[in-house]
C-alpha positions, 0 to 999 in steps of 0.5 A: 070720311065724306070726302070726294076723292079721285085720284087726280084729287089725291094728286093734287093734295100730295103731288105726284112725288107723295102720291107715288110713294103712298100708292106703293105704302097703300098696295104694300097693306101698311094703312092700318085704321084705328078708327074709320067714321063719317067724321074722323079716321086715324091711321097708322102708316107701316114702315122702318118707322111708324107714322100716324095720320088724322083726316078729320071733318072741321066744324066748317066743314072743312077736312083737316089732315095732319101728320106726325112725320116730320114736315119740310117747311119749303113743302106746302103738299101733303105728304106720303103718308097722308095719301097713302091714307086717302087712297086706302079711304077711296078704295075702301068707298069705291069697293065696299059699303058706307062707312061705319066707325070701327075701333080697333087695337091691332091690325088682325083684330081689325081685319077680323072685326070688319069681317064680322060686321060683314055678315050682318049687313044687309044689302051692301055691295060684296067684294070681289077680293078674298076677306082674311076671316070667316071666307066660306066663297070659292077662291076662283083663279085668272089667268091673265095674258098679254099680247100685241095689238095691231093698230093700222099697218104699222103700229102695235100696242099691248092688250090683255085678255082674261080667263077665269078658272077654265073660262075665257072672258068673252066680253072683257069690259062687261066682266070687269064692270059687273065686278066693280058693281058687285053683280054676276057674270053668267057662267064666269063669276058670281060674288056671292059664292066666289071671290079673288085672292088677294094679288088676283083681285089687285090686277082686277081692279087696276083693269077696273080703273084702265077701263076710262083711259082706254076709251080714247084709244078706242075709235078705228081700232080693228081688234076683237075689243070684246075680248081684249083690253086695251092697255094705254101707255100710262097704265103700265107703271101701276100694272107691272108691280102687280103683275110680279106677284100673279101669273101673267102670260104672253101671246105670240104676235 
C-alpha cells in the first residue's frame, strides 16, 4: 500500500486510544493479511471476535479505510483494528522489500508464502528477525542490560547496553543503524548468516525507534554515549511489555 505512514500519522488517523489498542493487537501478532498489494490491503484482526479491515486506494488517489467492527456515531477517528493494520503495513514497509500482491487462505500458508517469495527476491534488505519457515541463518542470542546514567550531579536516567552472543556492542547507535539498513556489523552481526528470535528482534526494533527520540537528551551528557543508549521516559511504555518476553538485566549504580 503506497502510503506515507509514520507513528504520528497513524495516531492522527485513529486517535491515541485506538492507536495504543491497535499497537497491542499488532505486537501480539493478531494481524493476518489476505491481500497485500500496492492498491489494496485486506486483513483480519483476531481477538474475542475477528474483524476485517480493508484499506484501498480510490480512483481519485484517496486512501479509503473500512472495518467490520461496530462504529460509534459520535466518534470520527478510525478504529483500533485499522490502527493495528496500519502499524503492520508501516513495519513491513520499513523492514522489508517493496510490496507484493500476496493472497492467502490461512495464516500459516501466508507466512509460508511470504518466506518462499523472500528466497527469490534479489537485492532486497535482509530482515533481522527469524523467519518461520526456511530459516537457515544462525539465531543469535542477545543480552540487554539496563543501567543508571548520572546526568549532571544529581539526576539519574536509565540507559541500555547490549551484548550479542558474548560480544559487547561498543557503538550501540552504529550497530542499530546497521541492523535497520540490513548491513553487517563487523565481528558482531551479518544479516546474511545471522538473525534474532522474535522476542529479541522486537526489542532491537524498538531501540531503533528510540535513537531519534534520544537525540534531544544527548547534549552535555557526561556518560559513554557510544556504549550506552539513553532511554527517554516516553519510550518505557513501549519497552516494558517487550522486556517481559526477553532477558533483561539490571546493572548496579
